[in-house]
VEXSE-298175 format. One line per 2 residues: number of its first residue (from 1); their letters; for each residue x, y, z of C-alpha. Coordinates in Angstrom, 2 decimals. Example, Ala and Ser with C-alpha at 12.3 -4.5 7.8 and 13.67 -1.06 7.14 Angstrom:
<recs>
1 = as = 12.30/-4.50/7.80 ~ 13.67/-1.06/7.14
</recs>
This chain:
<recs>
1 = vc = 16.79/31.45/-16.83 ~ 18.10/31.39/-13.25
3 = lq = 15.14/29.23/-12.22 ~ 15.85/26.79/-15.04
5 = ga = 19.50/26.62/-13.99 ~ 18.54/25.76/-10.43
7 = gc = 16.12/23.18/-11.80 ~ 18.89/21.52/-13.82
9 = ky = 21.08/21.30/-10.71 ~ 18.18/19.73/-8.81
11 = qt = 17.51/17.22/-11.61 ~ 21.18/16.19/-11.69
13 = gh = 21.36/15.66/-7.95 ~ 23.26/18.84/-6.98
15 = ha = 20.70/19.70/-4.33 ~ 22.86/21.93/-2.11
17 = ea = 23.85/24.16/-5.05 ~ 20.25/24.26/-6.26
19 = en = 19.05/25.22/-2.78 ~ 21.55/28.11/-2.56
21 = dl = 20.56/29.37/-6.01 ~ 16.86/29.22/-5.10
23 = ne = 17.39/31.09/-1.84 ~ 19.20/33.88/-3.70
25 = ly = 16.56/33.90/-6.42 ~ 13.73/34.16/-3.89
27 = ai = 15.44/37.15/-2.23 ~ 15.58/39.13/-5.49
29 = sq = 12.15/38.10/-6.86 ~ 9.95/41.15/-7.34
31 = tr = 6.45/39.71/-7.68 ~ 4.40/37.33/-5.61
33 = ld = 4.10/34.94/-8.54 ~ 7.87/34.88/-9.10
35 = kl = 8.39/34.02/-5.43 ~ 5.78/31.26/-5.73
37 = ev = 7.65/29.74/-8.70 ~ 10.85/29.56/-6.64
39 = lm = 9.02/27.97/-3.72 ~ 7.38/25.46/-6.07
41 = lk = 10.76/24.14/-7.20 ~ 12.01/24.03/-3.60
43 = vy = 8.98/21.94/-2.63 ~ 9.64/19.42/-5.42
45 = my = 13.33/19.19/-4.50 ~ 12.74/18.74/-0.76
47 = ts = 9.97/16.17/-1.32 ~ 12.03/13.93/-3.59
49 = ne = 15.01/14.24/-1.22 ~ 12.89/13.19/1.79
51 = ek = 13.25/16.56/3.52 ~ 9.61/16.78/4.54
53 = ek = 9.89/19.55/7.10 ~ 11.67/21.85/4.64
55 = av = 9.01/21.11/2.01 ~ 6.21/21.90/4.47
57 = es = 7.91/25.13/5.58 ~ 8.26/26.19/1.94
59 = gr = 4.55/25.48/1.59 ~ 3.82/27.56/4.67
61 = tg = 5.74/30.48/3.13 ~ 3.88/30.15/-0.16
63 = fr = 0.45/30.11/1.47 ~ 1.41/33.19/3.50
65 = ly = 2.07/35.07/0.24 ~ -1.65/34.69/-0.51
67 = gl = -2.92/35.58/2.94 ~ -3.40/32.01/4.16
69 = ym = -1.69/31.14/7.42 ~ -1.03/27.45/7.97
71 = pk = -1.66/26.81/11.68 ~ 0.72/24.69/13.76
73 = nk = -1.67/23.84/16.58 ~ -3.78/20.71/15.99
75 = aa = -6.91/22.20/17.57 ~ -6.62/25.29/15.37
77 = im = -6.08/23.19/12.25 ~ -9.11/20.99/12.93
79 = mi = -11.36/23.98/13.72 ~ -10.52/25.50/10.32
81 = vf = -10.92/22.14/8.55 ~ -14.35/21.48/10.05
83 = kd = -15.43/25.01/9.21 ~ -14.38/24.49/5.57
85 = ii = -16.10/21.05/5.47 ~ -19.38/22.47/6.82
87 = ka = -19.24/25.28/4.28 ~ -18.50/22.89/1.40
89 = rw = -21.25/20.47/2.43 ~ -23.72/23.36/2.51
91 = il = -22.67/24.61/-0.93 ~ -22.87/21.05/-2.34
93 = rg = -26.06/20.00/-0.54 ~ -28.76/18.04/-2.32
95 = kr = -28.08/17.58/-6.03 ~ -25.63/20.48/-6.18
97 = md = -22.72/18.03/-6.10 ~ -23.88/16.64/-9.46
99 = rl = -23.63/20.14/-10.92 ~ -19.97/20.65/-9.95
101 = pd = -18.73/19.97/-13.52 ~ -20.98/22.82/-14.76
103 = rp = -19.42/25.49/-12.52 ~ -17.50/28.36/-14.19
105 = vm = -13.88/27.80/-15.19 ~ -11.13/29.63/-13.27
107 = kd = -9.73/32.27/-15.64 ~ -7.00/33.99/-13.63
109 = ae = -3.54/32.51/-14.38 ~ -2.12/33.38/-10.95
111 = qr = -5.06/31.75/-9.16 ~ -4.48/28.59/-11.18
113 = rf = -0.77/28.63/-10.35 ~ -1.50/29.05/-6.66
115 = le = -3.70/25.95/-6.71 ~ -0.91/24.08/-8.50
117 = fa = 1.40/25.12/-5.64 ~ -1.11/23.78/-3.08
119 = la = -1.10/20.50/-5.02 ~ 2.72/20.40/-5.19
121 = vs = 3.11/20.66/-1.43 ~ 0.38/18.10/-0.65
123 = ps = 2.58/14.93/-0.80 ~ 4.96/16.21/1.87
125 = iy = 2.12/17.54/4.00 ~ 0.35/14.18/3.68
127 = qy = 3.37/12.35/5.08 ~ 4.16/14.99/7.67
129 = dq = 0.79/15.83/9.25 ~ -2.59/14.36/8.29
131 = nl = -4.48/17.25/9.82 ~ -2.51/19.72/7.71
133 = fa = -3.22/17.56/4.65 ~ -6.96/17.94/5.33
135 = wd = -6.38/21.70/5.72 ~ -4.53/21.83/2.38
137 = vm = -7.24/19.83/0.59 ~ -10.06/21.95/1.96
139 = km = -8.23/25.14/0.91 ~ -8.13/23.76/-2.64
141 = vs = -11.85/22.96/-2.43 ~ -12.78/26.36/-0.95
143 = ys = -10.66/28.20/-3.52 ~ -12.23/26.23/-6.37
145 = lr = -15.79/26.74/-5.11 ~ -15.08/30.47/-4.86
147 = yg = -13.20/31.12/-8.11 ~ -14.25/28.27/-10.40
149 = nn = -13.04/24.91/-11.68 ~ -9.61/24.11/-13.02
151 = gv = -7.47/21.00/-13.27 ~ -6.27/21.17/-9.66
153 = as = -9.87/21.52/-8.46 ~ -10.16/17.87/-9.55
155 = fg = -7.50/16.89/-7.01 ~ -9.21/18.97/-4.32
157 = yi = -12.54/17.20/-4.87 ~ -10.87/13.77/-4.78
159 = gy = -9.13/14.78/-1.54 ~ -12.44/15.99/-0.12
161 = gm = -13.90/12.61/-1.06 ~ -11.10/10.91/0.88
163 = il = -12.02/12.96/3.95 ~ -15.72/12.07/3.65
165 = aq = -14.90/8.38/3.21 ~ -12.59/7.84/6.17
167 = gf = -13.51/10.80/8.36 ~ -17.28/10.30/8.08
169 = ad = -17.48/6.67/6.81 ~ -19.38/7.98/3.77
171 = yk = -17.61/5.87/1.14 ~ -20.26/6.31/-1.54
173 = ag = -20.13/10.11/-1.33 ~ -16.35/9.92/-1.31
175 = kk = -16.27/7.88/-4.49 ~ -18.87/10.12/-6.13
177 = la = -16.76/13.21/-5.46 ~ -13.68/11.44/-6.79
179 = di = -15.55/10.43/-9.97 ~ -16.67/14.04/-10.42
181 = gi = -13.10/15.22/-9.97 ~ -11.92/12.89/-12.75
183 = qi = -14.82/14.08/-14.93 ~ -13.91/17.76/-14.44
185 = nr = -10.30/17.11/-15.39 ~ -11.40/15.31/-18.58
187 = ql = -13.75/18.18/-19.46 ~ -11.01/20.76/-19.05
189 = gy = -8.48/18.66/-20.96 ~ -5.89/19.22/-18.23
191 = sv = -3.79/16.29/-19.37 ~ -0.77/17.16/-17.22
193 = lk = -2.79/16.04/-14.17 ~ -4.34/12.95/-15.73
195 = wk = -1.76/10.51/-14.40 ~ -1.44/12.11/-10.98
197 = lg = -5.22/12.04/-10.48 ~ -5.37/8.42/-11.61
199 = iv = -2.74/7.44/-9.04 ~ -4.62/9.27/-6.28
201 = yn = -7.91/7.68/-7.30 ~ -6.47/4.15/-7.31
203 = nf = -4.36/4.60/-4.18 ~ -6.91/6.33/-1.95
205 = vq = -10.46/5.86/-3.23 ~ -11.07/2.93/-5.57
207 = hw = -10.46/-0.03/-3.23 ~ -13.14/0.88/-0.67
209 = tm = -16.01/0.22/-3.07 ~ -14.55/-1.48/-6.19
211 = pv = -12.56/-4.71/-6.66 ~ -8.81/-4.14/-6.82
213 = rp = -7.82/-7.25/-8.75 ~ -8.94/-6.08/-12.24
215 = ef = -7.14/-2.72/-11.90 ~ -3.46/-3.69/-12.11
217 = dt = -3.08/-2.98/-15.82 ~ -4.57/0.46/-15.19
219 = iq = -2.18/1.11/-12.29 ~ 0.76/0.04/-14.48
221 = el = -0.38/2.45/-17.18 ~ -0.65/5.27/-14.62
223 = in = 2.86/4.59/-13.28 ~ 4.28/4.69/-16.82
225 = gc = 2.32/7.89/-17.52 ~ 3.79/9.59/-14.45
227 = is = 7.32/8.52/-15.40 ~ 6.87/9.72/-18.99
229 = ng = 5.57/13.09/-17.75 ~ 8.44/13.67/-15.31
231 = dp = 6.52/13.00/-12.09 ~ 8.70/10.62/-10.05
233 = iy = 6.88/11.36/-6.79 ~ 3.47/10.07/-7.89
235 = ag = 5.08/7.33/-9.98 ~ 6.69/6.16/-6.73
237 = yg = 3.34/6.13/-4.94 ~ 1.92/4.04/-7.75
239 = mf = 4.85/1.61/-7.63 ~ 4.37/1.04/-3.91
241 = hy = 0.62/0.46/-4.03 ~ 0.89/-1.75/-7.09
243 = hq = 3.08/-4.15/-5.08 ~ 1.40/-3.76/-1.68
245 = kk = -1.95/-4.66/-3.20 ~ -0.49/-7.65/-5.05
247 = fl = 1.11/-8.81/-1.80 ~ -2.12/-8.60/0.22
249 = lg = -4.20/-10.15/-2.55 ~ -1.88/-13.18/-2.66
251 = fp = -0.18/-12.82/-6.04 ~ 2.76/-15.26/-6.45
253 = lp = 5.66/-14.10/-4.30 ~ 8.39/-14.78/-6.91
255 = ev = 6.50/-12.54/-9.33 ~ 6.11/-9.79/-6.72
257 = qq = 9.79/-9.98/-5.73 ~ 11.01/-9.78/-9.32
259 = si = 8.72/-6.85/-10.08 ~ 9.92/-4.91/-7.01
261 = en = 13.55/-5.57/-7.95 ~ 12.92/-4.24/-11.45
263 = yl = 11.44/-1.03/-10.07 ~ 14.16/-0.65/-7.42
265 = hv = 16.71/-0.70/-10.22 ~ 14.87/2.17/-11.93
267 = vd = 14.47/4.33/-8.80 ~ 18.08/3.77/-7.74
269 = lk = 19.28/5.03/-11.12 ~ 17.25/8.19/-10.51
271 = gd = 18.40/8.53/-6.90 ~ 14.79/8.39/-5.68
273 = ke = 15.27/7.61/-1.98 ~ 11.62/8.02/-1.02
275 = tr = 10.31/5.38/-3.43 ~ 13.06/2.96/-2.41
277 = hf = 12.06/3.35/1.25 ~ 8.40/2.78/0.36
279 = le = 9.22/-0.47/-1.46 ~ 11.85/-1.90/0.88
281 = gy = 9.59/-3.09/3.71 ~ 7.40/-5.32/1.55
283 = yh = 10.35/-6.38/-0.56 ~ 12.13/-7.82/2.46
285 = av = 8.88/-9.31/3.77 ~ 8.60/-11.23/0.48
287 = rc = 12.21/-12.39/0.76 ~ 11.60/-13.67/4.30
289 = lr = 8.48/-15.60/3.31 ~ 10.30/-17.17/0.38
291 = gv = 13.25/-18.14/2.56 ~ 15.72/-15.99/0.62
293 = de = 16.55/-14.31/3.93 ~ 15.63/-16.16/7.12
295 = ni = 16.45/-13.47/9.71 ~ 12.85/-12.73/10.65
297 = ll = 13.55/-10.44/13.61 ~ 15.47/-8.02/11.37
299 = lg = 13.14/-8.54/8.38 ~ 16.28/-9.70/6.63
301 = qs = 19.93/-9.42/7.67 ~ 20.65/-6.91/4.91
303 = fn = 17.68/-4.72/5.85 ~ 17.86/-4.48/9.68
305 = vp = 14.39/-3.01/10.04 ~ 14.76/-1.55/13.58
307 = er = 17.62/0.67/12.39 ~ 15.82/1.55/9.17
309 = la = 12.63/2.51/11.03 ~ 14.61/4.88/13.24
311 = ei = 16.03/6.55/10.12 ~ 12.60/6.78/8.47
313 = va = 10.96/8.35/11.52 ~ 13.86/10.79/11.91
315 = ss = 13.24/11.98/8.32 ~ 9.53/12.61/9.14
317 = sf = 8.45/10.06/6.50 ~ 5.63/8.85/8.70
319 = sv = 3.57/7.10/6.02 ~ 6.68/5.12/5.02
321 = aa = 7.10/4.27/8.72 ~ 3.50/3.03/8.90
323 = dt = 3.94/0.84/5.80 ~ 7.20/-0.62/7.08
325 = yi = 5.62/-1.42/10.45 ~ 2.73/-3.20/8.71
327 = ay = 5.05/-5.41/6.67 ~ 7.08/-6.12/9.81
329 = mn = 3.99/-6.98/11.91 ~ 2.84/-9.36/9.19
331 = il = 6.10/-11.34/9.16 ~ 6.53/-11.40/12.93
333 = yq = 2.99/-12.78/13.32 ~ 3.42/-15.31/10.51
335 = fq = 6.48/-16.81/12.22 ~ 5.02/-16.66/15.75
337 = yy = 7.21/-13.93/17.23 ~ 4.15/-12.77/19.12
339 = qe = 5.81/-10.63/21.78 ~ 7.78/-8.72/19.14
341 = aw = 4.69/-8.48/16.89 ~ 2.69/-7.00/19.77
343 = qr = 5.42/-4.45/20.46 ~ 5.66/-3.41/16.82
345 = yl = 1.88/-3.21/16.64 ~ 1.86/-0.70/19.51
347 = eg = 4.73/1.30/17.98 ~ 3.20/1.31/14.50
349 = sk = -0.16/2.53/15.76 ~ 1.41/5.98/16.26
351 = yv = 1.85/6.34/12.49 ~ -1.18/4.51/11.11
353 = ef = -3.15/7.76/10.71 ~ -0.90/8.48/7.73
355 = iy = -2.34/5.56/5.74 ~ -6.04/5.75/6.74
357 = hr = -7.13/6.18/3.13 ~ -5.04/3.40/1.62
359 = ye = -5.50/-0.33/1.07 ~ -2.76/-1.24/3.53
361 = fa = -4.94/0.23/6.30 ~ -7.06/-2.91/5.87
363 = ey = -3.91/-5.02/6.17 ~ -3.02/-3.16/9.37
365 = nf = -6.46/-3.83/10.84 ~ -6.31/-7.48/9.83
367 = yg = -2.88/-8.32/11.23 ~ -3.37/-5.92/14.11
369 = gl = -6.52/-7.85/15.02 ~ -4.74/-11.21/14.74
371 = ic = -1.93/-9.93/16.96 ~ -4.46/-8.66/19.53
373 = am = -6.12/-12.10/19.57 ~ -2.80/-13.81/20.23
375 = af = -1.82/-11.20/22.83 ~ -5.12/-11.83/24.65
377 = ek = -4.57/-15.57/24.59 ~ -0.99/-15.35/25.83
379 = kl = -1.60/-12.37/28.18 ~ 1.40/-10.51/26.80
381 = sp = 0.51/-7.34/28.73 ~ -2.25/-7.84/31.33
383 = am = -3.34/-4.20/31.51 ~ -4.04/-3.83/27.79
385 = py = -7.64/-3.96/26.45 ~ -6.98/-6.59/23.80
387 = lk = -10.58/-7.48/23.04 ~ -11.59/-3.84/22.68
389 = kl = -8.81/-3.28/20.16 ~ -9.63/-6.52/18.34
391 = kg = -13.32/-5.65/18.07 ~ -12.40/-2.18/16.77
393 = hl = -10.36/-3.74/13.95 ~ -13.14/-6.23/13.23
395 = kk = -15.77/-3.48/13.06 ~ -13.82/-1.67/10.33
397 = lk = -13.28/-4.85/8.31 ~ -16.98/-5.67/8.56
399 = lw = -17.91/-2.26/7.15 ~ -15.44/-2.58/4.27
401 = ag = -16.45/-6.18/3.54 ~ -20.04/-4.97/3.21
403 = nc = -18.97/-2.32/0.71 ~ -16.67/-4.57/-1.33
405 = pe = -16.44/-8.26/-0.35 ~ -13.94/-8.97/-3.16
407 = nf = -11.32/-6.88/-1.33 ~ -12.10/-7.49/2.34
409 = ep = -14.41/-10.43/3.10 ~ -11.75/-13.13/3.62
411 = ly = -9.89/-10.85/6.07 ~ -13.07/-10.10/8.01
413 = ll = -14.20/-13.73/8.26 ~ -10.81/-15.02/9.41
415 = lq = -10.48/-12.35/12.10 ~ -14.05/-13.14/13.18
417 = ae = -13.02/-16.80/13.52 ~ -10.09/-15.84/15.74
419 = la = -12.38/-13.76/17.98 ~ -14.72/-16.75/18.31
421 = ri = -11.77/-19.01/19.17 ~ -10.41/-16.88/22.02
423 = sg = -13.98/-16.27/23.24 ~ -14.44/-20.02/23.83
425 = sp = -16.97/-20.88/21.10 ~ -15.51/-23.99/19.40
427 = gn = -18.48/-24.85/17.18 ~ -18.78/-21.33/15.82
429 = ta = -15.00/-21.11/15.42 ~ -14.80/-24.18/13.17
431 = tl = -17.65/-22.87/11.00 ~ -16.05/-19.45/10.64
433 = ye = -12.72/-20.96/9.65 ~ -14.50/-22.86/6.90
435 = ka = -16.27/-19.69/5.74 ~ -12.96/-17.82/5.69
437 = iq = -11.32/-20.58/3.63 ~ -14.22/-20.66/1.17
439 = sa = -14.21/-16.85/0.84 ~ -10.45/-16.76/0.31
441 = dk = -10.81/-19.45/-2.36 ~ -13.68/-17.59/-4.02
443 = yl = -11.83/-14.26/-4.16 ~ -8.41/-15.82/-4.98
445 = fi = -6.59/-14.86/-1.75 ~ -4.23/-17.86/-1.76
447 = ni = -2.27/-16.32/1.14 ~ -5.37/-15.93/3.34
449 = ka = -6.53/-19.39/2.32 ~ -3.18/-20.73/3.54
451 = la = -3.34/-18.79/6.81 ~ -6.98/-19.75/7.47
453 = ne = -6.12/-23.44/6.96 ~ -3.10/-23.07/9.23
455 = la = -5.08/-21.42/12.03 ~ -7.89/-23.99/11.65
457 = gr = -5.28/-26.78/11.82 ~ -3.75/-25.32/14.98
459 = fh = -7.21/-24.96/16.51 ~ -8.14/-28.60/15.86
461 = fq = -4.70/-29.87/16.93 ~ -4.97/-28.05/20.26
463 = sg = -8.50/-29.47/20.64 ~ -7.10/-33.00/20.30
465 = na = -8.45/-33.63/16.78 ~ -5.19/-34.69/15.12
467 = ii = -6.82/-36.26/12.03 ~ -8.83/-33.14/11.21
469 = ak = -5.81/-30.99/12.04 ~ -3.69/-32.93/9.54
471 = ty = -6.11/-32.16/6.72 ~ -6.07/-28.43/7.43
473 = ld = -2.31/-28.25/7.96 ~ -1.66/-30.18/4.77
475 = na = -3.94/-27.80/2.87 ~ -2.12/-24.87/4.51
477 = rr = 1.36/-25.96/3.42 ~ 0.17/-26.68/-0.12
479 = ay = -1.43/-23.23/-0.34 ~ 1.73/-21.61/1.05
481 = lq = 3.76/-23.50/-1.53 ~ 1.44/-22.29/-4.28
483 = wg = 1.91/-18.73/-3.01 ~ 5.69/-19.17/-2.98
485 = ai = 6.15/-18.90/0.82 ~ 8.75/-21.68/1.07
487 = lk = 9.96/-20.71/4.55 ~ 6.38/-20.92/5.87
489 = vk = 6.11/-24.44/4.45 ~ 9.34/-25.44/6.21
491 = yi = 8.18/-23.79/9.42 ~ 4.86/-25.66/9.53
493 = ek = 6.45/-28.99/8.57 ~ 9.06/-28.66/11.30
495 = ef = 6.49/-27.81/13.98 ~ 4.01/-30.53/12.94
497 = es = 6.40/-33.18/11.65 ~ 4.70/-35.89/13.72
499 = vl = 1.35/-35.03/12.11 ~ 2.33/-34.26/8.53
501 = gk = 5.11/-36.76/7.96 ~ 7.04/-36.42/4.73
503 = si = 7.93/-32.92/3.52 ~ 5.90/-31.63/0.61
505 = le = 9.07/-29.92/-0.63 ~ 10.80/-33.29/-1.02
507 = et = 7.70/-34.66/-2.71 ~ 7.75/-31.72/-5.12
509 = ke = 11.42/-32.32/-5.92 ~ 10.77/-36.03/-6.53
511 = na = 7.84/-35.27/-8.83 ~ 9.98/-32.80/-10.74
513 = ai = 12.76/-35.40/-11.07 ~ 10.29/-38.04/-12.31
515 = as = 8.84/-35.58/-14.81 ~ 12.36/-34.78/-15.99
517 = lq = 13.14/-38.49/-16.47 ~ 9.87/-39.05/-18.30
519 = na = 10.67/-36.15/-20.63 ~ 14.17/-37.55/-21.16
521 = dm = 12.73/-41.02/-21.97 ~ 10.27/-39.54/-24.45
523 = nl = 13.03/-37.52/-26.09 ~ 15.09/-40.73/-26.45
525 = vl = 12.13/-42.53/-28.07 ~ 11.62/-39.69/-30.54
527 = et = 15.32/-39.53/-31.40 ~ 15.40/-43.31/-31.98
529 = sn = 12.26/-43.17/-34.11 ~ 13.71/-40.40/-36.25
531 = ai = 16.98/-42.27/-36.62 ~ 15.16/-45.40/-37.83
533 = nn = 13.00/-43.47/-40.25 ~ 16.00/-41.69/-41.75
535 = ak = 18.46/-44.61/-41.65 ~ 19.67/-46.44/-44.71
537 = di = 21.53/-49.09/-42.74 ~ 19.46/-50.64/-39.92
539 = dr = 22.47/-52.48/-38.49 ~ 24.22/-49.14/-37.94
541 = vi = 21.19/-47.79/-36.10 ~ 21.18/-50.86/-33.80
543 = e = 24.85/-50.36/-33.08
</recs>
């Protein structure tokens, strides 16, 4: 009853009172399981209130109850993680992985609850320390391999798949483990985890080997499932990735903006600060591209991203920091604030480890590579190894494009074109720009098609080929207009006014006005025709 009372206070936003009640309740709890239940609620409360360190410390206390000591030293953490990985790979060697669904089911209720606690603390650990997240995942896997399968074992196997994919570049094995995790959960009928697992699968695994574009209805269903089952944390993760993926894939910006605003309204009503912070960076990036807010250096006057980043880092929300930096880098590069983009690229690199498994990591490598190319060309910091960094980003994109061209090929080809350009290979550069444009067109990346045309136009203009440049720049502004990036259209037209001539925006307005007049004329004809057909006195109609 006391635990339920504290839970009600937490749900209604009375966090300080709930925290005091839980501290008192923990002190008088008699059994290990009772103490774990108190810590579980504290973890949920701290996570949703963006108090990551408190959530992690509550997790540390809970693990200690079961004889597991969460190390604080990175070397110690990684030694334990690698030991657990080696043990798991040995147990699952050969075809043994395929037999995971046939392993015995975990019977002990307290063992199951402990695994649920390890799952509850994982979101905060993920954002706080990636090495500890790997430790947490491998403890779930080790516990499940020792005591049998249960619903949470599914999450552990998906997490283990994430580690194999990014840590060992074994994306096929990673996806296979994730598929097996989903299968085990279905077999056990552990429906409470269905939505959470689906979010994890789509946010961390699916995009490396499977096309993202057909999955948006599924992601929407998963978000709604999490909301309906009282899981705002994973619903928030789904909301962010739903919009980040649409942004990178080039969905119409007005549609993306409206969708984010709808979700922001929902999360604000619930007081969900974490989800708001996840969504804000891309939301203001969309507004800047559309010209709703033209203060690029602040990512919008109302947002003031430098101040917001300081707040986010101070709250230990490092994955939110990484995502905000990526959105910021994108916009700074798009509007040619290269020095600032380079600086934010260097700052953001400190937090990028927190999004290694997610689709925006590809966006980071893409725009990071473009920024490195421009920094090399403009010698923004002579001592920095620009080309080495650029080639590192390109190597990753090449690997991912090989696994799933639908999600990555246009990014890889355009960055390859930029490397050729700064390396002084004009013939190869022009060919690669064309390949990037064709790939973006094939896979429906209207935003990358626009950028590839823009960069090709700049390349030809600087080479003295104004006629060819005009074709590419005109294609670029039309693609940007189709995407909804009105400020980009204005920016290109202002810079290349002597080449492009009349604004496409004025042309669009004129066409709309003509269409409106034509519709009005047709309406007048129809009204007159109806009047004649229904009239008894033709002279009155003429009047």
